[in-house]
Jmol script that loads the backbone (N, CA, C; Angstrom):
load data "model"
ATOM      1  N   MET A   1      18.427  19.080 -20.553  1.00  0.00           N
ATOM      2  CA  MET A   1      17.959  19.662 -19.396  1.00  0.00           C
ATOM      3  C   MET A   1      17.970  18.624 -18.158  1.00  0.00           C
ATOM      4  N   ALA A   2      18.531  19.014 -17.104  1.00  0.00           N
ATOM      5  CA  ALA A   2      18.690  18.100 -15.957  1.00  0.00           C
ATOM      6  C   ALA A   2      17.492  17.897 -15.365  1.00  0.00           C
ATOM      7  N   THR A   3      17.195  16.649 -14.915  1.00  0.00           N
ATOM      8  CA  THR A   3      15.863  16.327 -14.114  1.00  0.00           C
ATOM      9  C   THR A   3      16.160  16.449 -12.673  1.00  0.00           C
ATOM     10  N   LEU A   4      15.381  17.158 -11.949  1.00  0.00           N
ATOM     11  CA  LEU A   4      15.476  17.269 -10.555  1.00  0.00           C
ATOM     12  C   LEU A   4      14.733  16.067  -9.866  1.00  0.00           C
ATOM     13  N   ALA A   5      15.272  15.494  -8.825  1.00  0.00           N
ATOM     14  CA  ALA A   5      14.462  14.628  -7.967  1.00  0.00           C
ATOM     15  C   ALA A   5      13.333  15.261  -7.243  1.00  0.00           C
ATOM     16  N   THR A   6      12.153  14.821  -7.434  1.00  0.00           N
ATOM     17  CA  THR A   6      11.083  15.359  -6.695  1.00  0.00           C
ATOM     18  C   THR A   6      11.068  14.831  -5.351  1.00  0.00           C
ATOM     19  N   SER A   7      10.521  15.643  -4.352  1.00  0.00           N
ATOM     20  CA  SER A   7      10.380  15.255  -2.919  1.00  0.00           C
ATOM     21  C   SER A   7       8.938  14.729  -2.723  1.00  0.00           C
ATOM     22  N   ALA A   8       8.567  13.841  -3.549  1.00  0.00           N
ATOM     23  CA  ALA A   8       7.160  13.252  -3.388  1.00  0.00           C
ATOM     24  C   ALA A   8       7.162  12.365  -2.220  1.00  0.00           C
ATOM     25  N   PRO A   9       6.091  12.383  -1.435  1.00  0.00           N
ATOM     26  CA  PRO A   9       5.988  11.590  -0.227  1.00  0.00           C
ATOM     27  C   PRO A   9       6.174  10.087  -0.542  1.00  0.00           C
ATOM     28  N   VAL A  10       6.880   9.315   0.204  1.00  0.00           N
ATOM     29  CA  VAL A  10       6.994   7.976  -0.043  1.00  0.00           C
ATOM     30  C   VAL A  10       5.677   7.193   0.509  1.00  0.00           C
ATOM     31  N   ARG A  11       5.233   6.358  -0.369  1.00  0.00           N
ATOM     32  CA  ARG A  11       3.993   5.644   0.123  1.00  0.00           C
ATOM     33  C   ARG A  11       4.534   4.466   0.934  1.00  0.00           C
ATOM     34  N   GLU A  12       3.968   4.333   2.121  1.00  0.00           N
ATOM     35  CA  GLU A  12       4.315   3.293   3.035  1.00  0.00           C
ATOM     36  C   GLU A  12       3.356   2.056   2.795  1.00  0.00           C
ATOM     37  N   GLY A  13       3.913   0.925   2.985  1.00  0.00           N
ATOM     38  CA  GLY A  13       3.077  -0.203   2.867  1.00  0.00           C
ATOM     39  C   GLY A  13       2.069  -0.395   3.999  1.00  0.00           C
ATOM     40  N   GLY A  14       1.199  -1.367   3.984  1.00  0.00           N
ATOM     41  CA  GLY A  14       0.188  -1.390   5.064  1.00  0.00           C
ATOM     42  C   GLY A  14       0.718  -1.796   6.381  1.00  0.00           C
ATOM     43  N   PHE A  15       1.665  -2.731   6.519  1.00  0.00           N
ATOM     44  CA  PHE A  15       2.217  -3.136   7.749  1.00  0.00           C
ATOM     45  C   PHE A  15       3.118  -1.988   8.326  1.00  0.00           C
ATOM     46  N   ARG A  16       3.803  -1.361   7.554  1.00  0.00           N
ATOM     47  CA  ARG A  16       4.797  -0.342   8.039  1.00  0.00           C
ATOM     48  C   ARG A  16       3.967   0.935   8.530  1.00  0.00           C
ATOM     49  N   ARG A  17       2.851   1.278   7.913  1.00  0.00           N
ATOM     50  CA  ARG A  17       1.965   2.313   8.341  1.00  0.00           C
ATOM     51  C   ARG A  17       1.360   1.908   9.671  1.00  0.00           C
ATOM     52  N   LEU A  18       0.830   0.701   9.772  1.00  0.00           N
ATOM     53  CA  LEU A  18       0.311   0.206  10.819  1.00  0.00           C
ATOM     54  C   LEU A  18       1.278   0.275  12.131  1.00  0.00           C
ATOM     55  N   TRP A  19       2.479  -0.240  11.899  1.00  0.00           N
ATOM     56  CA  TRP A  19       3.460  -0.213  12.907  1.00  0.00           C
ATOM     57  C   TRP A  19       3.828   1.195  13.371  1.00  0.00           C
ATOM     58  N   ARG A  20       3.899   2.163  12.485  1.00  0.00           N
ATOM     59  CA  ARG A  20       4.127   3.575  12.824  1.00  0.00           C
ATOM     60  C   ARG A  20       2.974   4.057  13.758  1.00  0.00           C
ATOM     61  N   VAL A  21       1.780   3.717  13.335  1.00  0.00           N
ATOM     62  CA  VAL A  21       0.615   4.278  13.993  1.00  0.00           C
ATOM     63  C   VAL A  21       0.600   3.567  15.500  1.00  0.00           C
ATOM     64  N   LEU A  22       0.838   2.335  15.506  1.00  0.00           N
ATOM     65  CA  LEU A  22       0.886   1.663  16.859  1.00  0.00           C
ATOM     66  C   LEU A  22       2.043   2.194  17.764  1.00  0.00           C
ATOM     67  N   ARG A  23       3.101   2.512  17.212  1.00  0.00           N
ATOM     68  CA  ARG A  23       4.165   3.110  18.046  1.00  0.00           C
ATOM     69  C   ARG A  23       3.807   4.508  18.453  1.00  0.00           C
ATOM     70  N   GLN A  24       3.209   5.255  17.621  1.00  0.00           N
ATOM     71  CA  GLN A  24       2.776   6.592  18.079  1.00  0.00           C
ATOM     72  C   GLN A  24       1.718   6.537  19.188  1.00  0.00           C
ATOM     73  N   LEU A  25       0.782   5.636  19.032  1.00  0.00           N
ATOM     74  CA  LEU A  25      -0.245   5.469  20.044  1.00  0.00           C
ATOM     75  C   LEU A  25       0.337   4.897  21.428  1.00  0.00           C
ATOM     76  N   PHE A  26       1.335   4.041  21.292  1.00  0.00           N
ATOM     77  CA  PHE A  26       2.034   3.562  22.481  1.00  0.00           C
ATOM     78  C   PHE A  26       2.643   4.703  23.193  1.00  0.00           C
ATOM     79  N   HIS A  27       3.443   5.556  22.538  1.00  0.00           N
ATOM     80  CA  HIS A  27       4.119   6.669  23.166  1.00  0.00           C
ATOM     81  C   HIS A  27       3.103   7.707  23.788  1.00  0.00           C
ATOM     82  N   GLU A  28       1.911   7.896  23.035  1.00  0.00           N
ATOM     83  CA  GLU A  28       0.866   8.756  23.598  1.00  0.00           C
ATOM     84  C   GLU A  28       0.247   8.183  24.820  1.00  0.00           C
ATOM     85  N   VAL A  29      -0.091   7.005  24.932  1.00  0.00           N
ATOM     86  CA  VAL A  29      -0.596   6.287  26.076  1.00  0.00           C
ATOM     87  C   VAL A  29       0.263   6.484  27.266  1.00  0.00           C
ATOM     88  N   ILE A  30       1.630   6.015  26.977  1.00  0.00           N
ATOM     89  CA  ILE A  30       2.591   6.103  28.041  1.00  0.00           C
ATOM     90  C   ILE A  30       2.758   7.483  28.525  1.00  0.00           C
ATOM     91  N   GLY A  31       2.741   8.428  27.677  1.00  0.00           N
ATOM     92  CA  GLY A  31       2.870   9.902  28.141  1.00  0.00           C
ATOM     93  C   GLY A  31       1.558  10.206  28.994  1.00  0.00           C
ATOM     94  N   ALA A  32       0.475   9.781  28.611  1.00  0.00           N
ATOM     95  CA  ALA A  32      -0.667  10.053  29.493  1.00  0.00           C
ATOM     96  C   ALA A  32      -0.665   9.416  30.843  1.00  0.00           C
ATOM     97  N   VAL A  33      -0.074   8.160  30.758  1.00  0.00           N
ATOM     98  CA  VAL A  33       0.011   7.429  32.120  1.00  0.00           C
ATOM     99  C   VAL A  33       1.008   8.166  33.005  1.00  0.00           C
ATOM    100  N   PHE A  34       2.143   8.560  32.439  1.00  0.00           N
ATOM    101  CA  PHE A  34       3.148   9.326  33.251  1.00  0.00           C
ATOM    102  C   PHE A  34       2.515  10.643  33.690  1.00  0.00           C
ATOM    103  N   ALA A  35       1.728  11.274  32.947  1.00  0.00           N
ATOM    104  CA  ALA A  35       1.146  12.587  33.297  1.00  0.00           C
ATOM    105  C   ALA A  35       0.229  12.287  34.644  1.00  0.00           C
ATOM    106  N   VAL A  36      -0.615  11.282  34.491  1.00  0.00           N
ATOM    107  CA  VAL A  36      -1.520  11.010  35.607  1.00  0.00           C
ATOM    108  C   VAL A  36      -0.649  10.597  36.870  1.00  0.00           C
ATOM    109  N   LEU A  37       0.383   9.857  36.650  1.00  0.00           N
ATOM    110  CA  LEU A  37       1.268   9.508  37.925  1.00  0.00           C
ATOM    111  C   LEU A  37       1.902  10.784  38.464  1.00  0.00           C
ATOM    112  N   ALA A  38       2.326  11.796  37.598  1.00  0.00           N
ATOM    113  CA  ALA A  38       2.837  12.903  37.977  1.00  0.00           C
ATOM    114  C   ALA A  38       1.774  13.784  38.872  1.00  0.00           C
ATOM    115  N   LEU A  39       0.572  13.746  38.429  1.00  0.00           N
ATOM    116  CA  LEU A  39      -0.499  14.391  39.228  1.00  0.00           C
ATOM    117  C   LEU A  39      -0.747  13.709  40.537  1.00  0.00           C
ATOM    118  N   ALA A  40      -0.616  12.363  40.528  1.00  0.00           N
ATOM    119  CA  ALA A  40      -0.836  11.714  41.848  1.00  0.00           C
ATOM    120  C   ALA A  40       0.312  12.047  42.855  1.00  0.00           C
ATOM    121  N   TRP A  41       1.559  12.056  42.275  1.00  0.00           N
ATOM    122  CA  TRP A  41       2.569  12.433  43.189  1.00  0.00           C
ATOM    123  C   TRP A  41       2.672  13.755  43.670  1.00  0.00           C
ATOM    124  N   ALA A  42       2.185  14.727  42.827  1.00  0.00           N
ATOM    125  CA  ALA A  42       2.021  16.101  43.145  1.00  0.00           C
ATOM    126  C   ALA A  42       0.917  16.304  44.200  1.00  0.00           C
ATOM    127  N   ASN A  43      -0.084  15.468  44.117  1.00  0.00           N
ATOM    128  CA  ASN A  43      -1.149  15.465  45.142  1.00  0.00           C
ATOM    129  C   ASN A  43      -0.675  14.965  46.439  1.00  0.00           C
ATOM    130  N   ALA A  44       0.139  13.882  46.327  1.00  0.00           N
ATOM    131  CA  ALA A  44       0.819  13.312  47.572  1.00  0.00           C
ATOM    132  C   ALA A  44       1.772  14.375  48.213  1.00  0.00           C
ATOM    133  N   ALA A  45       2.417  15.014  47.431  1.00  0.00           N
ATOM    134  CA  ALA A  45       3.365  16.061  48.042  1.00  0.00           C
ATOM    135  C   ALA A  45       2.539  17.177  48.659  1.00  0.00           C
ATOM    136  N   LEU A  46       1.471  17.638  48.072  1.00  0.00           N
ATOM    137  CA  LEU A  46       0.606  18.715  48.666  1.00  0.00           C
ATOM    138  C   LEU A  46       0.053  18.181  49.959  1.00  0.00           C
ATOM    139  N   ARG A  47      -0.511  16.991  50.062  1.00  0.00           N
ATOM    140  CA  ARG A  47      -1.046  16.475  51.191  1.00  0.00           C
ATOM    141  C   ARG A  47      -0.046  16.319  52.346  1.00  0.00           C
ATOM    142  N   SER A  48       1.203  15.820  51.896  1.00  0.00           N
ATOM    143  CA  SER A  48       2.196  15.729  52.878  1.00  0.00           C
ATOM    144  C   SER A  48       2.599  17.082  53.474  1.00  0.00           C
ATOM    145  N   TRP A  49       2.587  18.059  52.620  1.00  0.00           N
ATOM    146  CA  TRP A  49       2.973  19.476  53.110  1.00  0.00           C
ATOM    147  C   TRP A  49       1.906  19.986  54.125  1.00  0.00           C
ATOM    148  N   VAL A  50       0.658  19.745  53.778  1.00  0.00           N
ATOM    149  CA  VAL A  50      -0.430  20.269  54.630  1.00  0.00           C
ATOM    150  C   VAL A  50      -0.364  19.454  55.980  1.00  0.00           C
ATOM    151  N   HIS A  51      -0.083  18.177  55.992  1.00  0.00           N
ATOM    152  CA  HIS A  51      -0.164  17.423  57.207  1.00  0.00           C
ATOM    153  C   HIS A  51       1.182  17.440  58.076  1.00  0.00           C
ATOM    154  N   ALA A  52       2.074  18.343  57.711  1.00  0.00           N
ATOM    155  CA  ALA A  52       3.321  18.567  58.538  1.00  0.00           C
ATOM    156  C   ALA A  52       4.179  17.331  58.478  1.00  0.00           C
ATOM    157  N   VAL A  53       4.362  16.590  57.374  1.00  0.00           N
ATOM    158  CA  VAL A  53       5.189  15.446  57.250  1.00  0.00           C
ATOM    159  C   VAL A  53       6.713  15.943  57.015  1.00  0.00           C
ATOM    160  N   PRO A  54       7.677  15.319  57.488  1.00  0.00           N
ATOM    161  CA  PRO A  54       9.025  15.649  57.286  1.00  0.00           C
ATOM    162  C   PRO A  54       9.320  16.149  55.871  1.00  0.00           C
ATOM    163  N   ARG A  55      10.109  17.279  55.752  1.00  0.00           N
ATOM    164  CA  ARG A  55      10.351  17.838  54.526  1.00  0.00           C
ATOM    165  C   ARG A  55      11.043  16.934  53.502  1.00  0.00           C
ATOM    166  N   TRP A  56      11.822  16.087  53.915  1.00  0.00           N
ATOM    167  CA  TRP A  56      12.495  15.169  52.972  1.00  0.00           C
ATOM    168  C   TRP A  56      11.478  14.268  52.301  1.00  0.00           C
ATOM    169  N   LEU A  57      10.435  13.839  52.940  1.00  0.00           N
ATOM    170  CA  LEU A  57       9.276  13.168  52.295  1.00  0.00           C
ATOM    171  C   LEU A  57       8.549  13.998  51.221  1.00  0.00           C
ATOM    172  N   VAL A  58       8.379  15.279  51.544  1.00  0.00           N
ATOM    173  CA  VAL A  58       7.696  16.209  50.612  1.00  0.00           C
ATOM    174  C   VAL A  58       8.643  16.428  49.436  1.00  0.00           C
ATOM    175  N   ALA A  59       9.901  16.615  49.741  1.00  0.00           N
ATOM    176  CA  ALA A  59      10.838  16.820  48.597  1.00  0.00           C
ATOM    177  C   ALA A  59      10.998  15.561  47.683  1.00  0.00           C
ATOM    178  N   THR A  60      10.901  14.444  48.273  1.00  0.00           N
ATOM    179  CA  THR A  60      10.954  13.199  47.516  1.00  0.00           C
ATOM    180  C   THR A  60       9.736  13.125  46.645  1.00  0.00           C
ATOM    181  N   ALA A  61       8.546  13.392  47.092  1.00  0.00           N
ATOM    182  CA  ALA A  61       7.395  13.302  46.264  1.00  0.00           C
ATOM    183  C   ALA A  61       7.359  14.399  45.140  1.00  0.00           C
ATOM    184  N   VAL A  62       7.954  15.612  45.486  1.00  0.00           N
ATOM    185  CA  VAL A  62       8.069  16.552  44.426  1.00  0.00           C
ATOM    186  C   VAL A  62       9.041  16.123  43.335  1.00  0.00           C
ATOM    187  N   PHE A  63      10.183  15.542  43.781  1.00  0.00           N
ATOM    188  CA  PHE A  63      11.118  15.087  42.788  1.00  0.00           C
ATOM    189  C   PHE A  63      10.496  14.043  41.871  1.00  0.00           C
ATOM    190  N   VAL A  64       9.848  13.074  42.441  1.00  0.00           N
ATOM    191  CA  VAL A  64       9.234  11.888  41.640  1.00  0.00           C
ATOM    192  C   VAL A  64       8.243  12.486  40.664  1.00  0.00           C
ATOM    193  N   ALA A  65       7.359  13.457  41.253  1.00  0.00           N
ATOM    194  CA  ALA A  65       6.382  14.089  40.368  1.00  0.00           C
ATOM    195  C   ALA A  65       6.989  14.842  39.158  1.00  0.00           C
ATOM    196  N   ALA A  66       8.182  15.560  39.432  1.00  0.00           N
ATOM    197  CA  ALA A  66       8.910  16.259  38.360  1.00  0.00           C
ATOM    198  C   ALA A  66       9.507  15.280  37.344  1.00  0.00           C
ATOM    199  N   ALA A  67       9.913  14.121  37.837  1.00  0.00           N
ATOM    200  CA  ALA A  67      10.566  13.077  36.917  1.00  0.00           C
ATOM    201  C   ALA A  67       9.452  12.511  36.071  1.00  0.00           C
ATOM    202  N   MET A  68       8.231  12.186  36.661  1.00  0.00           N
ATOM    203  CA  MET A  68       7.176  11.649  35.889  1.00  0.00           C
ATOM    204  C   MET A  68       6.672  12.717  34.857  1.00  0.00           C
ATOM    205  N   LEU A  69       6.609  13.930  35.173  1.00  0.00           N
ATOM    206  CA  LEU A  69       6.260  14.974  34.263  1.00  0.00           C
ATOM    207  C   LEU A  69       7.317  14.985  33.104  1.00  0.00           C
ATOM    208  N   PHE A  70       8.580  14.884  33.409  1.00  0.00           N
ATOM    209  CA  PHE A  70       9.682  14.917  32.341  1.00  0.00           C
ATOM    210  C   PHE A  70       9.451  13.741  31.453  1.00  0.00           C
ATOM    211  N   PHE A  71       9.184  12.527  32.007  1.00  0.00           N
ATOM    212  CA  PHE A  71       8.996  11.336  31.232  1.00  0.00           C
ATOM    213  C   PHE A  71       7.702  11.518  30.288  1.00  0.00           C
ATOM    214  N   SER A  72       6.662  12.189  30.829  1.00  0.00           N
ATOM    215  CA  SER A  72       5.449  12.342  30.012  1.00  0.00           C
ATOM    216  C   SER A  72       5.770  13.276  28.875  1.00  0.00           C
ATOM    217  N   TRP A  73       6.546  14.262  29.061  1.00  0.00           N
ATOM    218  CA  TRP A  73       6.770  15.354  28.142  1.00  0.00           C
ATOM    219  C   TRP A  73       7.677  14.732  26.999  1.00  0.00           C
ATOM    220  N   THR A  74       8.687  13.929  27.354  1.00  0.00           N
ATOM    221  CA  THR A  74       9.467  13.287  26.390  1.00  0.00           C
ATOM    222  C   THR A  74       8.669  12.184  25.576  1.00  0.00           C
ATOM    223  N   SER A  75       7.825  11.511  26.251  1.00  0.00           N
ATOM    224  CA  SER A  75       7.011  10.508  25.531  1.00  0.00           C
ATOM    225  C   SER A  75       6.119  11.131  24.445  1.00  0.00           C
ATOM    226  N   PHE A  76       5.440  12.262  24.846  1.00  0.00           N
ATOM    227  CA  PHE A  76       4.634  12.940  23.892  1.00  0.00           C
ATOM    228  C   PHE A  76       5.493  13.612  22.773  1.00  0.00           C
ATOM    229  N   ARG A  77       6.619  14.099  23.120  1.00  0.00           N
ATOM    230  CA  ARG A  77       7.615  14.667  22.001  1.00  0.00           C
ATOM    231  C   ARG A  77       7.892  13.606  21.058  1.00  0.00           C
ATOM    232  N   ARG A  78       8.232  12.298  21.475  1.00  0.00           N
ATOM    233  CA  ARG A  78       8.621  11.223  20.681  1.00  0.00           C
ATOM    234  C   ARG A  78       7.456  10.859  19.753  1.00  0.00           C
ATOM    235  N   ALA A  79       6.197  10.768  20.373  1.00  0.00           N
ATOM    236  CA  ALA A  79       4.999  10.502  19.588  1.00  0.00           C
ATOM    237  C   ALA A  79       4.700  11.514  18.459  1.00  0.00           C
ATOM    238  N   ARG A  80       5.009  12.762  18.795  1.00  0.00           N
ATOM    239  CA  ARG A  80       4.827  13.823  17.724  1.00  0.00           C
ATOM    240  C   ARG A  80       5.799  13.665  16.658  1.00  0.00           C
ATOM    241  N   ARG A  81       7.083  13.250  16.897  1.00  0.00           N
ATOM    242  CA  ARG A  81       8.095  13.013  15.867  1.00  0.00           C
ATOM    243  C   ARG A  81       7.726  12.020  15.016  1.00  0.00           C
ATOM    244  N   LEU A  82       7.117  10.877  15.548  1.00  0.00           N
ATOM    245  CA  LEU A  82       6.721   9.707  14.741  1.00  0.00           C
ATOM    246  C   LEU A  82       5.587  10.111  13.751  1.00  0.00           C
ATOM    247  N   GLY A  83       4.706  11.041  14.050  1.00  0.00           N
ATOM    248  CA  GLY A  83       3.525  11.290  13.380  1.00  0.00           C
ATOM    249  C   GLY A  83       3.860  12.239  12.223  1.00  0.00           C
TER     250      GLY A  83
END
end "model"
wireframe off; spacefill off
backbone 0.3
color backbone group
């Protein structure tokens, strides 16, 4: 009878597990920082819109807020893949 390889979880050593947890925590913290920056830039865009600032300044703030939101999303996705 042929023996099948079981897909038992591989036990990680202490340092390897610690490194994985630290990388996941790093990506989550960076994602949170980018999310806060995105909110700050969105707030700046809204204030600029209300105070009749030139549209290119409002568009720049919206673009930077969208970029920060994208970076936040990708960082959280990477942290989730590590976990």
